[in-house]
VEXDREN-2710 file (C-alpha; in Angstrom, 1 decimal):
% VEXDREN-2710
k/r/px/py/pz
1/MET/68.0/131.5/144.8
2/ILE/66.4/134.7/143.3
3/LYS/62.8/135.5/144.5
4/ILE/60.9/137.9/142.2
5/THR/58.9/140.3/144.4
6/HIS/57.6/143.8/144.5
7/LYS/60.7/144.8/146.6
8/SER/63.1/142.9/144.3
9/VAL/61.6/144.6/141.4
10/ASN/62.3/148.0/142.9
11/ILE/65.7/147.1/143.7
12/PHE/66.2/146.1/140.1
13/TYR/64.8/149.2/138.9
14/LYS/67.2/151.2/141.0
15/ILE/70.1/149.2/139.5
16/ILE/68.8/149.9/136.0
17/LYS/68.7/153.7/136.9
18/SER/72.2/153.7/138.1
19/PRO/74.6/155.8/135.9
20/ILE/77.1/152.8/135.9
21/THR/74.5/150.7/134.5
22/ALA/73.4/153.3/131.8
23/ILE/77.1/153.6/130.8
24/PHE/77.5/149.8/130.5
25/ILE/74.1/149.5/128.6
26/SER/75.0/152.4/126.3
27/LEU/78.4/150.7/125.4
28/ILE/76.6/147.3/124.6
29/ILE/74.0/149.2/122.4
30/SER/76.7/151.2/120.6
31/TYR/78.8/148.0/119.9
32/PHE/75.6/146.3/118.6
33/PHE/74.8/149.1/116.1
34/TYR/78.3/149.4/115.2
35/VAL/78.2/145.8/114.2
36/LEU/75.0/146.1/112.4
37/SER/76.1/149.3/110.4
38/SER/79.6/148.0/109.5
39/LYS/80.0/147.0/105.8
40/ASN/82.2/144.1/104.2
41/LYS/82.2/142.3/101.0
42/GLU/81.7/138.6/102.0
43/PRO/81.9/136.6/98.8
44/LEU/80.8/132.9/99.4
45/TYR/80.1/129.8/97.4
46/ASN/78.4/126.5/97.9
47/ILE/79.1/123.3/95.7
48/SER/76.6/120.5/95.9
49/ASP/77.4/116.7/96.2
50/SER/78.1/115.1/92.9
51/GLN/75.2/113.2/91.2
52/LEU/75.5/110.4/88.7
53/VAL/73.7/111.3/85.4
54/ALA/74.9/108.4/83.2
55/GLN/77.4/105.7/82.8
56/ASN/78.4/102.9/80.5
57/LEU/76.4/99.8/81.0
58/ASN/78.8/97.1/79.4
59/GLU/76.1/94.4/79.9
60/SER/73.6/96.1/78.0
61/ASN/76.2/97.5/75.2
62/ILE/75.4/101.0/76.1
63/SER/77.9/103.7/75.5
64/ILE/78.1/107.3/76.1
65/LYS/79.0/109.7/73.3
66/TRP/79.8/113.3/73.9
67/LYS/80.7/115.6/70.9
68/ASP/82.1/112.6/68.9
69/SER/84.2/111.4/71.9
70/LEU/83.2/108.1/74.1
71/ILE/83.2/108.9/77.7
72/LYS/82.6/106.4/80.6
73/ASN/80.3/108.5/82.7
74/ILE/78.5/111.8/83.4
75/TYR/78.2/113.6/86.8
76/SER/76.8/116.9/87.7
77/ILE/77.4/119.5/90.6
78/ASN/75.5/122.7/91.3
79/ILE/77.6/125.7/92.4
80/LYS/76.1/128.8/93.9
81/ILE/78.2/132.1/93.9
82/TRP/76.9/135.1/96.0
83/ASN/77.8/138.2/98.0
84/ASN/76.7/137.6/101.6
85/GLY/78.1/140.9/102.8
86/ASP/76.6/144.3/103.0
87/ASP/79.2/146.1/100.8
88/ILE/78.9/146.0/97.0
89/ILE/81.3/143.6/95.1
90/ASP/81.8/145.7/91.9
91/TYR/83.0/144.0/88.6
92/SER/86.2/145.9/89.0
93/ASP/86.9/144.2/92.3
94/PHE/87.7/140.7/90.5
95/VAL/91.5/140.7/90.0
96/ALA/92.3/140.3/86.2
97/ASN/95.4/138.0/86.9
98/LYS/93.6/135.9/89.3
99/PRO/90.0/135.3/87.9
100/LEU/87.2/133.3/89.4
101/THR/88.2/129.9/88.6
102/LEU/86.4/126.5/89.4
103/TYR/88.5/123.4/89.1
104/ASN/88.7/120.0/90.6
105/GLU/91.9/118.9/92.5
106/GLY/91.8/115.5/90.9
107/LYS/91.0/114.7/87.2
108/VAL/87.8/115.3/85.5
109/LYS/86.6/116.4/82.0
110/ILE/84.3/119.3/82.1
111/LEU/81.6/118.9/79.5
112/LYS/79.1/121.7/80.0
113/ILE/78.2/124.5/82.3
114/SER/74.6/126.2/82.3
115/SER/72.9/128.8/84.5
116/ILE/70.1/127.6/86.6
117/LYS/68.9/130.9/88.3
118/SER/70.2/134.1/89.5
119/SER/69.1/136.7/92.0
120/ARG/68.2/139.4/89.4
121/PRO/68.0/139.4/85.6
122/ASN/71.0/141.6/85.1
123/ILE/73.4/139.4/87.4
124/LYS/75.1/137.2/84.9
125/PHE/78.5/135.7/85.1
126/LYS/80.1/134.5/81.8
127/PRO/81.6/131.0/82.4
128/LYS/84.3/129.8/79.8
129/ILE/85.6/126.2/79.9
130/LEU/89.4/126.3/79.6
131/ASN/91.7/123.2/80.2
132/ASP/89.0/121.4/82.3
133/SER/88.5/124.5/84.6
134/ILE/85.9/127.1/84.4
135/ILE/86.6/130.7/84.4
136/PHE/83.7/133.2/85.6
137/SER/83.7/136.9/84.6
138/LEU/80.9/139.3/85.7
139/SER/79.0/140.5/82.7
140/ASN/77.5/143.9/81.9
141/LYS/79.9/145.7/84.2
142/GLU/77.5/144.9/87.0
143/ALA/78.0/144.6/90.7
144/LEU/76.9/142.1/93.4
145/GLU/74.8/143.7/96.1
146/LYS/73.9/141.8/99.3
147/GLY/72.5/138.6/98.3
148/ASP/73.1/138.8/94.7
149/GLY/74.5/135.8/92.9
150/GLU/74.0/133.0/90.4
151/MET/73.5/129.2/90.5
152/PHE/75.1/126.9/87.8
153/SER/75.0/123.2/86.9
154/VAL/78.2/121.7/85.8
155/LEU/78.3/118.4/83.7
156/TYR/81.8/116.4/83.9
157/SER/83.0/113.1/83.4
158/ASN/84.8/111.6/86.3
159/ILE/88.3/110.3/85.8
160/ASN/89.6/110.6/89.3
161/GLU/87.6/113.0/91.0
162/GLU/88.5/114.8/94.1
163/LYS/87.6/118.1/95.8
164/TRP/86.2/121.1/93.8
165/ILE/87.7/124.6/94.4
166/LEU/86.7/127.8/93.5
167/LYS/89.7/130.2/93.4
168/SER/89.6/134.0/93.1
169/ARG/91.0/137.4/94.4
170/ILE/88.5/140.0/95.4
171/LYS/89.6/143.5/96.3
172/GLY/88.5/144.3/99.8
173/ALA/87.0/140.8/100.7
174/LYS/86.1/140.1/104.3
175/TYR/88.6/137.1/104.5
176/GLY/91.3/139.0/102.6
177/PHE/91.3/136.7/99.4
178/GLY/88.4/135.6/97.5
179/PHE/85.2/133.4/97.7
180/GLN/85.0/131.3/100.8
181/GLU/83.2/128.0/100.8
182/VAL/80.0/127.3/102.7
183/SER/80.1/123.6/103.0
184/SER/76.3/123.0/103.7
185/LEU/73.2/125.2/103.2
186/ASN/70.5/122.5/103.6
187/SER/70.7/122.0/107.4
188/ASN/68.1/121.0/109.8
189/LYS/69.9/123.0/112.6
190/GLY/67.5/125.7/112.4
191/LYS/64.3/123.5/113.0
192/VAL/66.0/121.7/115.7
193/THR/66.9/124.9/117.5
194/THR/63.4/126.1/117.1
195/TYR/62.0/123.0/118.6
196/ILE/64.6/123.3/121.4
197/THR/63.6/126.9/122.2
198/VAL/59.8/126.2/122.1
199/VAL/60.3/123.4/124.7
200/LEU/62.5/125.7/126.7
201/VAL/60.0/128.4/126.8
202/LEU/57.2/126.1/127.6
203/ILE/59.3/124.9/130.6
204/ILE/59.9/128.4/131.8
205/ILE/56.1/129.2/131.6
206/LEU/55.4/126.0/133.5
207/ARG/58.1/126.8/136.2
208/ILE/56.7/130.3/136.6
209/PHE/53.1/128.9/137.2
210/ILE/54.3/126.2/139.6
211/SER/56.3/128.8/141.5
212/ILE/53.3/131.3/141.8
213/TYR/51.2/128.2/142.9
214/LYS/53.4/127.0/145.7
215/HIS/55.2/130.2/146.8
216/LYS/52.9/133.0/145.8
217/SER/55.9/134.5/144.0
218/VAL/58.2/133.7/141.1
219/ASN/61.4/132.0/142.3
220/PHE/64.4/131.1/140.0
221/ASN/67.9/129.5/140.9
222/ASN/70.7/131.6/139.8
223/TRP/71.9/128.8/137.6
224/GLU/68.6/128.8/135.8
225/LEU/68.6/132.5/134.9
226/VAL/72.3/132.3/133.8
227/PHE/71.5/129.2/131.7
228/VAL/68.5/130.8/130.1
229/LEU/70.3/134.1/129.3
230/THR/73.4/132.2/128.1
231/TYR/71.4/130.1/125.8
232/PHE/69.5/133.0/124.1
233/ILE/72.8/134.9/123.7
234/ILE/74.6/132.0/122.1
235/ILE/71.9/130.6/119.9
236/TYR/70.2/133.8/118.8
237/LEU/72.1/137.1/119.6
238/ILE/75.6/136.0/118.5
239/PRO/74.4/134.5/115.3
240/PHE/72.2/137.6/114.4
241/ILE/75.2/139.9/114.8
242/GLN/77.6/137.6/113.0
243/SER/75.3/135.9/110.5
244/ASP/77.2/133.8/107.8
245/GLY/76.1/131.7/104.9
246/GLU/72.5/132.5/104.7
247/LEU/70.2/130.6/102.4
248/LEU/68.8/133.2/100.0
249/LEU/65.3/133.0/98.5
250/TRP/66.7/132.7/95.0
251/MET/68.8/129.7/95.7
252/LYS/65.7/127.7/96.7
END
């Protein structure tokens, strides 16, 4: 049991003033700012779930024709490509013999790709459909700064669809190869965490008032302090230092 009184506050103040404590805190602060200042190229992508756009309706004698060819169905996916890191990804960082290529591990016929939006007017990829794959190249000799990227819509006919893959080779990328997939961007995890945190803070405030009312001082069990400190470190501090796959404004 920890009892917060005037005497305990003085003891805590002496501990803070200790040279060992100062060195320990300095190391933590130095590491924290080192992580914040370190730069990396973190190319990421996200592919949405496929959506059915149209299909043959035999009972209604409805067929689908695409450029003089009959197809059984049309599906669509959205793909987002962006730099989540602090370091610039220059057009020259894309390796020519391993271009940025979107393909399906099964069998599909890609019909069309179109740009939906980008982070800046100058950020444009040039997509080219080749052998039912899409090859992207960054146009205008541009560079992807932090948060820069583009969103595309892909129309295709599903023959035997499996997983979509974006393959590439980026010089100096954080993970050593190319774009890494972020499986889900539209998550309710952030809202749920906020609700839990608000409830936890209200409980702590209530706990303080009850403790003052009953004991004329603030009393906390050791496990309570450890739990609260661990919770905020795991939920907020660590994700803040090592944030990954953030949903950027231009994607919404």
